[in-house]
C-alpha positions in Angstrom: 0.0 0.2 0.3 2.7 2.3 0.6 3.4 2.8 -3.3 -0.2 4.3 -3.5 0.4 6.9 -0.6 1.9 10.5 -1.2 5.7 11.1 -0.4 4.3 13.4 2.4 2.0 11.1 3.5 4.7 8.7 4.0 7.0 10.0 6.1 3.8 11.5 8.1 3.3 7.3 8.6 6.9 6.7 9.3 7.1 9.3 11.9 3.8 8.3 13.2 5.3 4.7 13.5 8.2 6.2 15.5 5.6 7.7 17.9 4.0 4.1 18.4 7.1 2.4 19.3 8.3 5.2 21.8 5.0 4.9 23.2 5.3 1.1 23.5 8.8 1.4 24.9 7.6 3.7 27.9 4.4 1.4 28.5 6.9 -1.3 28.5 9.3 0.5 30.8 6.5 1.0 33.4 5.0 -2.6 32.8 8.2 -4.3 33.4 9.0 -2.0 36.7 5.6 -3.0 38.2 5.8 -6.7 37.0 9.4 -6.6 38.5 7.8 -5.4 41.8 4.8 -7.9 42.1 6.9 -10.7 44.1 7.4 -7.9 46.8 3.8 -8.5 47.4 4.7 -11.7 49.1 7.3 -11.9 52.1 10.4 -13.5 51.4 10.6 -17.2 52.9 13.4 -18.7 55.3 14.1 -22.1 56.5 13.4 -20.7 60.3 9.6 -20.0 59.0 8.8 -23.9 59.0 11.2 -25.6 61.5 10.0 -26.7 64.8 12.1 -23.8 66.9 11.2 -25.2 70.1 13.3 -28.2 69.3 16.1 -26.7 66.7 17.1 -23.8 69.2 18.4 -25.9 71.8 20.5 -28.2 69.0 21.7 -25.1 67.5 23.1 -23.8 71.0 24.6 -27.4 71.5 26.2 -26.8 68.4 27.7 -23.7 69.1 29.0 -24.6 72.3 30.3 -27.6 71.1 32.5 -25.8 68.4 33.6 -23.6 71.4 34.5 -26.4 73.6 36.0 -28.4 70.6 38.1 -25.2 69.8 39.4 -24.4 73.3 40.0 -28.0 73.8 42.4 -27.9 70.6 44.0 -24.5 71.9 44.8 -26.3 75.3 45.9 -29.4 73.6 48.3 -27.6 71.7 49.7 -26.1 74.9 49.9 -29.4 76.6 51.6 -31.1 73.9 54.2 -28.3 74.1 54.3 -28.9 77.5 55.0 -32.7 77.2 57.8 -32.0 74.7 59.5 -29.9 77.0 59.2 -32.5 79.9 60.1 -35.6 77.5 63.1 -33.6 76.2 64.2 -32.5 80.0 63.8 -36.0 81.0 65.8 -37.6 78.1 68.6 -34.9 78.6 68.5 -36.0 82.4 68.6 -39.8 81.8 71.7 -39.3 79.6 73.6 -37.1 82.0 72.7 -39.9 84.8 73.7 -42.3 82.5 77.4 -40.6 82.1 77.6 -39.8 85.6 77.4 -43.3 86.4 80.2 -44.4 83.9 82.5 -42.1 85.4 81.9 -41.8 89.3 84.0 -44.3 91.5 81.2 -46.6 92.9 80.8 -46.9 96.5 81.0 -49.8 98.4 77.3 -49.1 100.0 75.3 -47.3 97.3 72.1 -46.9 99.0 74.3 -44.7 101.3 75.3 -42.2 98.2 73.7 -39.1 98.9 74.2 -37.6 95.3 72.9 -41.0 93.6 69.6 -40.7 95.7 69.4 -37.2 94.7 69.6 -37.6 90.9 67.5 -40.5 91.1 64.8 -38.4 92.7 65.4 -35.7 90.3 64.5 -38.3 87.2 61.8 -39.6 89.1 60.4 -36.1 89.2 61.3 -35.3 85.7 59.4 -38.6 84.6 56.5 -37.8 87.0 56.1 -34.2 84.9 56.4 -36.1 81.9 53.5 -38.7 82.8 51.4 -35.3 84.0 52.1 -33.7 80.5 50.7 -36.7 78.6 47.6 -37.1 81.1 46.9 -33.4 80.2 47.2 -33.8 76.3 44.9 -37.1 76.8 42.2 -35.1 78.9 42.1 -32.5 76.3 41.9 -35.1 73.1 39.0 -36.3 75.5 37.2 -33.1 75.9 37.5 -32.2 72.1 36.3 -36.0 71.2 33.1 -35.3 73.3 32.4 -32.0 72.3 32.7 -33.0 68.5 30.6 -36.3 69.0 28.2 -33.8 70.8 28.0 -31.5 67.8 27.7 -34.3 65.3 24.7 -35.5 66.9 23.3 -32.3 67.2 24.0 -31.6 63.7 22.3 -34.9 62.7 19.1 -34.3 64.6 19.1 -30.8 63.4 19.2 -32.0 59.8 16.3 -34.1 60.3 14.4 -30.9 61.5 15.9 -29.0 58.4 14.8 -31.2 56.0 11.2 -31.4 57.4 11.3 -27.6 57.3 12.9 -27.3 53.7 10.0 -29.6 52.3 7.5 -27.5 53.7 9.3 -24.5 52.6 10.0 -25.9 48.8 5.9 -26.5 49.0 5.0 -23.0 50.4 7.4 -21.2 47.7 5.3 -23.2 44.7 2.1 -21.7 46.5 3.7 -18.0 46.6 5.0 -18.7 42.9 1.5 -19.6 41.9 0.1 -16.3 43.7 2.7 -14.1 41.9 2.1 -15.8 38.5 -1.4 -15.0 39.3 -0.8 -11.4 40.1 1.2 -11.2 36.7 -1.9 -13.3 34.9 -4.3 -10.4 36.5 -2.1 -7.7 35.4 -1.3 -8.9 31.7 -4.3 -10.7 30.4 -6.5 -8.0 30.6 -4.4 -5.8 28.7 -3.9 -8.9 26.1 -7.7 -8.6 25.7 -8.0 -4.8 25.6 -5.1 -5.3 22.8 -7.4 -7.7 20.8 -10.4 -5.4 20.7 -8.1 -2.5 19.8 -6.6 -4.5 16.9 -9.7 -5.6 15.6 -11.7 -2.2 16.4 -9.4 0.5 16.4 -6.1 -0.5 14.2 -7.2 1.9 11.4 -8.7 4.8 13.4 -7.1 8.3 13.6 -5.4 7.1 17.1 -3.6 4.0 15.3 0.0 5.2 16.5 -1.2 4.9 20.1 -3.4 1.8 19.4 -0.6 -0.3 17.8 1.9 1.3 20.7 -0.5 -0.2 23.4 -0.7 -3.6 21.3 3.2 -3.6 21.3 3.3 -3.3 24.9 0.6 -5.9 25.8 2.0 -8.7 23.4 5.3 -7.7 25.4 4.2 -7.9 29.0 2.0 -11.3 28.2 4.5 -13.0 26.0 7.7 -11.8 27.8 7.0 -10.6 31.2 4.4 -13.6 31.9 5.0 -16.6 29.7 8.6 -17.0 31.1 7.4 -17.2 34.6 4.6 -19.8 33.8 4.9 -22.7 36.0 6.3 -25.9 34.4 5.4 -28.9 36.4 7.6 -31.4 34.5 6.8 -29.3 31.4 3.0 -30.4 31.4 1.6 -26.8 32.0 3.5 -25.3 29.3 2.8 -28.0 26.9 -1.1 -28.0 27.7 -0.9 -24.1 27.5 0.9 -24.1 24.2 -1.7 -26.7 22.9 -4.5 -24.4 24.2 -3.2 -21.3 22.5 -2.5 -22.9 19.2 -6.2 -24.3 19.1 -7.7 -20.9 19.9 -5.3 -19.0 17.2 -5.7 -21.7 14.8 -9.4 -21.7 15.5 -9.8 -18.0 14.9 -7.7 -17.9 11.8 -9.5 -21.1 10.1 -12.9 -18.8 11.0 -11.4 -16.0 9.8 -10.1 -17.3 6.2 -13.8 -18.9 6.0 -15.4 -15.7 6.6 -12.8 -14.2 4.0 -13.8 -16.7 1.4 -17.5 -16.2 2.3 -17.4 -12.4 1.7 -15.3 -12.8 -1.3 -17.7 -15.3 -2.9 -20.7 -12.7 -2.0 -18.3 -9.6 -3.4 -17.5 -11.7 -6.8 -21.6 -12.2 -7.4 -22.4 -8.7 -7.6 -22.0 -6.1 -10.6 -18.6 -5.2 -11.7 -19.5 -1.3 -11.0 -20.7 -2.2 -7.4 -17.6 -4.1 -6.8 -15.4 -1.3 -8.1 -17.0 1.3 -6.2 -16.8 -0.8 -2.7 -13.1 -1.2 -3.2 -10.9 1.5 -1.5 -8.6 3.6 -4.0 -5.7 2.8 -1.9 -6.5 -0.8 -1.4 -6.9 -1.3 -5.4 -3.6 0.5 -6.2 -1.8 -1.5 -3.7 -2.9 -4.8 -5.1 -2.5 -3.7 -8.6 0.9 -2.9 -7.6 1.3 -6.5 -6.5 0.0 -7.8 -9.7 -3.1 -9.4 -8.4 -6.6 -8.5 -9.0 -8.0 -6.0 -6.9 -10.9 -7.8 -6.6 -10.2 -11.6 -6.1 -6.6 -11.1 -5.2 -5.5 -13.5 -7.6 -2.4 -13.4 -10.1 -3.1 -11.5 -13.2 -0.8 -10.5 -16.2 -1.4 -6.9 -16.0 1.4 -6.0 -18.7 -0.6 -8.3 -21.6 -2.7 -5.7 -23.0 -5.2 -7.7 -24.4 -6.9 -8.4 -20.7 -9.1 -5.8 -19.4 -11.3 -8.0 -17.3 -9.9 -10.6 -14.6 -10.0 -13.9 -16.0 -11.0 -15.3 -12.4 -13.5 -13.1 -11.1 -14.6 -10.7 -14.2 -13.8 -7.2 -12.5 -13.0 -4.8 -15.1 -9.0 -4.1 -14.6 -9.0 -1.9 -17.7 -11.3 0.7 -19.5 -11.1 3.6 -21.8 -11.4 7.4 -21.0 -14.6 8.9 -22.1 -12.7 11.9 -23.6 -9.7 10.8 -25.5 -10.4 7.1 -25.3 -7.3 6.3 -23.7 -6.9 2.9 -22.4 -6.1 3.5 -18.6 -6.9 1.5 -15.5 -10.5 1.0 -14.4 -9.6 2.2 -11.0 -7.9 5.3 -11.3 -9.8 8.6 -10.5 -8.3 10.4 -13.3 -7.3 9.8 -16.9 -3.7 9.5 -17.3 -3.6 11.1 -21.0 -6.1 14.1 -20.7 -6.9 14.4 -16.9 -10.6 13.7 -17.1 -12.0 12.4 -14.1 -13.3 8.6 -14.6 -17.0 7.8 -14.5 -16.8 5.4 -12.1 -14.0 3.8 -9.8 -12.7 2.9 -6.3 -14.3 5.6 -4.1 -12.2 5.3 -0.6 -15.4 3.9 1.2 -17.8 6.6 -0.2 -21.1 5.6 -1.8 -21.3 5.8 -5.3 -24.1 8.7 -4.8 -21.4 10.9 -3.2 -19.2 10.9 -5.9 -18.5 13.8 -8.0 -19.3 12.8 -11.8 -17.3 15.4 -14.1 -18.2 15.3 -17.6 -15.7 16.0 -20.0 -15.8 19.5 -21.9 -17.5 19.2 -25.0 -15.4 19.9 -28.2 -16.4 21.7 -31.1 
């Protein structure tokens, strides 16, 4: 149809399409903001909302206390191990010194009366006692750490059982929240899609068509981008079922529209040639002729063949002769291209034939 428009009208239409796209972009931005904020209507769920707190809190306290006790026991054990190492080193050094001393001293006749020998032996016993005490301290801290670790593991197992039950409950509630948020989105986008459908059917060719198309684009974006990706899956069943339903609805509409179109075409082709040409829009007729099809039945016609004046499919007149100069011209032209005389009949842009001005050619003398 663009070939039949005036140059200024083409640019005006392009500008109005820019207006439609800009209008749609602002609507999309507003809609995306609203849809993005919809999840805030529902409170964020946490695991503590579903766990048995009366049973979980003591277990968590036990875990914390056990971890703290295990850390303290680990630090104390490290200190005890250092003390044990020092005691072992001192005891080993004392034994080596005592052995060397025994090898070099002169043995008395009565060793039990040797005061120095007794003193060194007691010193060795004292060092051995300190070594044993250090070993016991290390063992005690290891036992404390072991008890704390076992208590922590037992509490963690019990807490894990409670958290598993709570997680299942939270997962079920999350699905319900997801459905509610999806219902909010559906309640917002579905009416927009219905309004867009009504505008497309009734107002897409009205004076305010840029805003109509802008709203239609916005509604399509809101439905297929802001809603469809959040459609619950349930293993794919919901998505496939919705796809089947939408396909059936669109296919049914297309079939009904095709049958209605064919019925209208059949009725139109049964009307007289003059009536059919008067009912055709001028721009529509020019657009179809530019595509090489009959303006009446939209079937291909060889318009370059100068011997074809009527459509061989529906019989509508395609070419006639000027009343003034007898030049062969398109039957849908308003004026003769050779002499400029207004045609006696032709496409009327939807006006009834009674409102068409008939201009008689000037008489020649």
